[in-house]
N, C-alpha and C positions, 0 to 999 in steps of 0.2 A: 530577447531574453525570455526563457521559459521559467516562470516562477511558480513552483508547486509547493503546497503546504498540506499538512494534515491537521485534523482537530488535535489540539493539545490534550494530553491525558491527565485526568484528574487524579491528584496524588492522595487518594483515599483508598488504599488497598494495594493489590499487586496486579501486574499485567496479566491479561488472559489472552486466549487465542484470537478474540475479536480485535484486540489492540494489534496483535501480530499481523493479522490479515490486512488491516488498514495500512500499516507501515510497509509491508512487503509490496502491496499494490502501488503505493506512492513511490517506493524505491525503484520498482521495475519501470514505471513510467519515466522517472527522472533519468535513469540509466539509458532508457530508449532515446530520449531527446538528446542526451549527451552523445550517444552513439551516432545520432543523425547530424552531429556537428553543431547543435544549438548550444549557446551559452545557457547554462541551467543553474538555478538556485533552488535548493530543497530545504525547506524550514520545517522543523517539528519541535516538540518540547512538552512542557508540563504546566498544568494549571494548578497553582499551589495554594490559592486562597479559598476561603469559604468556611461555613459553619461546621461541616462534617470534618474537615481537617482540624479545626480548632478543638472539636469534641474528642477526636482520636488522640490529639496531643495531650489534652487534659487527662485522659484515661492512662496514658503512658507517663504522665508526670514530667513532660518535657515541653519545650517551647514549640509552637506551631511550625516555625521555620525548620527546626531540627527534625521534626517528624516528617515534614514535606521533603526535606533533602534525603532522609533515609529511604523513603519510598521512591524518590527520583532515581536513586542509585540502582534500584531494581529494574527500572525501565531502561536506563542507559546501558546496563550490563547486557540486557536482552537484545537491544538494538545492535550492540557490538557483535554479539554472537550470531545474529541473523544477517550481519554485513549490510546494515542499513546505512546508505551513503549520504547522510544529511550534511548540508553545508552550514546551516545556521541552527542554533539551539535557543528556544524560547522558554524562559522560566519567569512566571509572572511576579516573582519576588524580586526580580532584577530591578535595581534603581532606575535604569534607563526606561524600562517599561512603565514604572510608577510615574516618572516624570511625564511621559507621553500621555498616559491616561488622565492625569490631573490637568494637563494642558487642554486636552479635548473637552473634559468636563467644564472647565472654565469658559472655553469658547462657546460651548453649547448653551451654558447658562446666560452668557452675554447676548446670545442670539435670541433668547426667549424660548429655547427649546426645553428647558428644565424648570420645574416649579415644585413647590413644597406644599403638601397637604396631609391631613390626618385621614386614616382609613381603618375601617374595622372589617375583618373578614377571617376566612379560614386559611391557615398557613400550613403548607407541607414542609415538615422539617427535613425529610429526605431530599426533596427537589429544591428546597430553599426558595420557595415562591408562594405568593398568595394564589388561592384557587377561586374560581367562580362557579356558578351553577352549571356551566357547560362541561365542567370536569366531573360532574356527578354521573353516576351510572343510572340505569333505568329504575333501580330501587331507591334512588334519591341519595345514595351514600357515595362517598369518595372511595374509589377502588384501592386495592392493596398496593398498586403501583406507586401510590403517593406516600406510603408509609404512615408514620404518625402525623395526624392532622390536628392542629390546635386552633382555637379561636384567639385572634390577636386584634388589639386596637393600638395603633401607633402612628406617629408622624414620620413621613419619609419624603424623599425627593423622587420626582417622576419625570420621565422623558415623554414628550408629547408624540408618542408613536402614531396615534390615530391621524394626526395631521399629515402624515406621509403615506398613509395607506392608499389614497387615490393614485398617487404617483406610482407606488409599488405595483398595484394591480395593472396599470397600463404598461409599465416597464416589463414585467414578467410575461404579459400577454404578447407583447411585440418582439420579445427577444427569446426565442426558443433555446438559444445557446446558453442561457444563464444557468440552467439546471440540466444535468445529464444523469440518468436517462429521461426520456420525455414523459413517461408516466409519473415520475416523481415531480416534474414541473406541474402536471395537472393536479397532483395532490396539493402542491403549494398554492395554486390558484384557488382551490376550494377553501383552503385554510385562511387565505387573505380575506375572503368574504366574511369569515367568522371573527375577524380581528376588530373588536369593538372597545378595547381597553388600552389605556396608556401603560407604559412599562415602569414599574417601581425599580429605581436604579440605586437604591441605598439601603443600608441596614443600620439601626442605631448601635452605637458602640457599646452601650450597656448590655446589648444582646449578642453582638458579634464584634470582636475587636480585631480579628485576623483578616485584614483586607486593606485596600488602598484608601487612605483618608480622603474625604472630599475636601479640596483645597479651600473652598469657600464656606464650609460648615464642618469643623473638626469633630463634632459630636457624631458624625456618620462616616461609615466606610462604604466603598463601592460594591454593589451587588456583583457577585462572582461572574455571572454571565456577561455583564456589561464590560467588566474588566478583562475577562479572558478573550473575548472576541477581538479586542483591539490588538492582540499579539500579532495578528497577520500583517499589520502595518507598523506597529512599534518596532518590531525586530527586522522590518524591511527598510528602516531608516526614516520613517515618517516623523516630521517635526523634530529631527535629531540635531538641528543646528550645526550640521557639519561634523558630527561625531564620527571620527575615523574608524571606530570599532564596529560601526554598522554599515550595511550596504547603502548604495545610492538608491533612494526611493524612486526617483524618476526613471531609473534604469529598470527596476524590478516591477513596479506596479503598472497595470493591474495584475492580480494573480491569475495566471492562465488556468490554474486548477487547484481548488481547495477540496481536498479529499475528506469527506465526512460520512458518518453513519446516518442511516435513514431516521434514526430516533432524534437527531439534533438538527435535521433540516427545518422542522416546524416545532416551535416558532423561532428557535435561536438564530440559525443562519439565514433561512429564507425570508424571515420577517424582521427580527431585531437588527441583524447585522446590516442588511441592505438599507434599511431605514436609517440606521445610525450613520452610514456613509453618506446617504443623501442629505441628511441634516447637516453634516460636516461640510457639505459643498462639493462632494464628488459628483461629476457629471455622469450621464448614462454610460458613456464609453469607458469610464474608469471603474465600472463595477466588476467584481471578481466572478469567475465561473465556478460553479459548484458541481463536483462529481460525487454523487450519492451512492454509497454501497449498501448492500443489505446486511443481514446478520448471519453469523454462523450459529445454527441451532443444533440441538441434539434431539433427534427423533421428533422434529417439528416444534420443540419447545425452546424458548429463549433460555440461554445460560444465565443463571442467577445464583447468588449466594444462598438465597432462601431455599432453592431446590437442591443445592449442593452439587451442581453439575458443571462447575467452572473447570475449564481445561487450561492447565498451565503450559505455555509454549516451551518452557525449559524442560519439562518432562518429555515432551515430544522430541526436542533436540537430543536429549539423552538416549531416547529409545530408537529414533529413526535417523538422526542427523539433521543439521540445520539446512543442508541443501535439499534434502527430501521434503522438509516442511515448506521451504520457499516454493518449490515446484508445485507441491500440492495446493497451496493457497492461491497461486497464480493460475493454476490449470483447472481446478475443480469448481471455481465460483465465477459465474458470469456477473460482471460488474453491474450493480444495481439491484440484483436479486438475492433473496435468501438462499442458503444452502445448508445441508446437514453435515456437520462434522462427523467423520467416520474413520477411526484409525485403520481399519482394515482396508478401506478404500484408499487411504494415503499409501499404505504398503503396496496395494495392487497397482495404483497408477505409477508409482515410482518404478516398481519392478517391471511392469509391462512396457511403459513408454521410454524409460531411461536405461534400465539395466538390460532388458531383453531386446528392445527395438534399436535405439540409438547406440547404446554401449556395445551390443553384439555386432551391429553393422560396422562400427569403427574398428573393433578388435579383429573381426574376420578380414575386413578389407586391408587393413595395415599388415596383418600377418601374411596374407597371400601375396601382397606386394613385396614384402621382405623375402619370403620364401621362394617365390617364382621369378622375381625380377631384381633381386638384390636391393630392394628398397628404392629403385629408380623408376620414375614415371616418364612416359613418352606421350606427347599430345597426339591424339588420333587425327588422321588426315580426313576422316569422314565418319558419319554416323549411320548405323543401321536403324531399322524402324524402332526397335526397343530402346536403343540409346537415345534416339531423337525424342521419344515419348518421355524418357526420364528427364531430359533437359527441359522439355516443356513443363513437366510437373514441377520441377524446381523453380522455374520462372513464375509459375502461377502461385506456388506456395509462398514465395518471397513477397509477391504483390499483396496476397491476402494477409500475410503476417504484418506488413507495414500498414495496410489499411485498417486492420483491427487494432493494432497498437495505437495508431493515431486516434482511433475511436475509444481508447482506454479499455478495450475488451481483451484482456490478456488470455482468457480461456480459449477463445476461438483462434487467436493468433497462434498459440502453442498447438492447438489442434491441427492447424494447417501444416506446421512443420512435421508433426507426427505422421500425418497422412503421407507426406513425401518420403519420410524414413521407411514407412511400411512398404511403399512401392519399391524402394531401393532393395529391401530384403527380398521382395518377390523377384526382382531383377536378378539377384544372385542365384536364386533357385532356378530361374529360367536359363541363365547363361552357364551356370556350373563352371566357374573358373578353374576348379581343381581338375576337371576333365580337359579343358582347353590347354592346361599346362603340360599335359602328357603328349600333345601333338605339336611338334616344332612348326608345322605349317600354319598353325593357328595362333602364333605368337602375337601377331598384330591385333587379332580380335581380343586376346587376353589383355593386352595393354589398353585397348579401348574400354573394356569392361572395368578394369581396375581404376582407370583414370576417371570414368564417370562416377564410380562409387566414391572415390576419395575427394573429388571435386564437390560432390554433394555434401559429404560429411564436413568439408571445410566451410561451406556456406551455412549449413545448419549450426555448426559449432560456433561460428561467429555470431549469428543472430541470437543464439541462446545466451549470449553474454549478458544481456540486460536482465535475465532471470536468474541465471546461475553463473556469476562472473568468474568464480574460481574454477569451476568445472570446465567452463569454456576455455580458460587459459590452459588447463591441463590437456584438454583435447587438442587445441591448436598447436601446443608445444610438440605433441607426438606427430602431428602432421607437418611440423616445421613451417607453419604459416605465421607470418608476422602481420598482426592485425592493425598495426600503426598505420594511420592514414585511410583505413577502410571505413566506409560508411554504408548504410543500407542503400543509399541512392547510387553509390559508385559500384556496388556489388554486381559483378558481371561474370559470366562464364569465362574461365581461364585464370583463376587465382593461381593454380598450379602450372608452372611453366615447364617447358621442355627440359627434361633431365632433373626434375625436382626430386629431392631425396626425402624419404620419410623414416621415422624411427620404429623400432620394435615397440609394440603397444604394451601398456599396462592398464588394467581396468580402471576406467574413470567413474563408472557407476556400479559398484559392487552391489549385488542383490541384498535386500533386507530380508533376513531369515526370520521365520516364525520360531517361537520357543521349541516347537517339536523338531523343526529342521536343525536347530542348533544342537539339540540333544542327540540326534542321529549322527551328526558330524563328529560330535565329541566321542560318541560310542565307537564310531568307525576309526577315529584316530587312536583311541585307547587300545582297540583290538589290534591295530597295525603295529603299535608300539610294543604290545605284548608279544606279537608274533616275531618281530625283529629281535626282541630280547631273548626269546627262546632259541 
């Protein structure tokens, strides 16, 4: 079982392009593993508790749950629009999750992993956590990233995090697979050495009421991060007592891939979460694997409300289409690294690689097959040098695609397919099927050329299905290729059999026009209409 999850989105605002990137990345990987024949379970959801949600609800004069559900609807609507194929939905206000969290809290207290004490220190309202001197800048002040910082003294419950740090250091050192990419694991190792404080896991109800109550101390609710992290196991069926509405935990766990942003690797997932699981009794072989992605920036700056540079994915879907956005997010960002969002680059990549390269290749090849051969293909008896090179290129592209997808690197996987498509377009110019069609003695060579082109398009169209499922279906339908039963492992030359019939094509990837191009087309259409009227 391939169990993949994403960080659940905090219901304090609206989804932005960073949320969309994470979900598209996870969705592409989930679809890839399903395509490979693996039983796959994809979980995502929303983190609905915490002080910021409570404050927003108070401002709107509604209950926190109502506010959280209103924001949740924005996320679910976007995921539907982007065709995110999740199997399970996690919402931390779900009673099943609350039951699981309270059970874990009770067990940890009974084990002696939780204790109560009074603490005085500086508290970040934005991040909902106490700060220490290590969070101060060189000027001795807490930076703007912490928002409003106030001094508090209060009693709370603590998790003995530091007791698990020696284990964590050894585990992360000996298991390079725990964090991908490797340089993020090195970041985590350095952060582990700086972990010298236990984790406050509660908030007094007189300050924060919107949270899961501690079952053994009803005057406190659970700290949002401790609560939220447990979603990865609560909605996977952990401690569910056979609840049929949840999956089988033994079948799903451990998570093969938890997709998270670099900002929540340290300390939340890399330190808190792994130590929590260790304290609960999970052995080393039951630890999840963390896939850490970078940020989508604008001109090198992080998107933020304060800078006013947040990009709404819905606006991009309106402007470019959901498929164009999916392809751009999967193609232009190498997993683990930051990248700069650029709408012109989105348009350029889509037009270049899909509309011009693959779309043009499919349209030309199908049109020529229909025009010159009645839409019927015949398998060639032999290859010439150029055709053999094309077959070799396809084989190498497929192997690279599979290797990069297994490594969660969607950008280079798609790059491999595009390189082969470019070679196919060059093959057309070299062979010039339109010239071959004029000479009856070259009918066999014409069939060989068209067969090699459409066989290539069939393979590329199938593999593209994990990134653009609907476009893949439209393309394969025109090729009259039934993808049922196909897997990347079984994909081999000869999908198109002797006498295979194809359809007249229609554009699968229409170009995205600039406003100037749209104006010219409108003007041209108006002039033509006026001429016809006259």
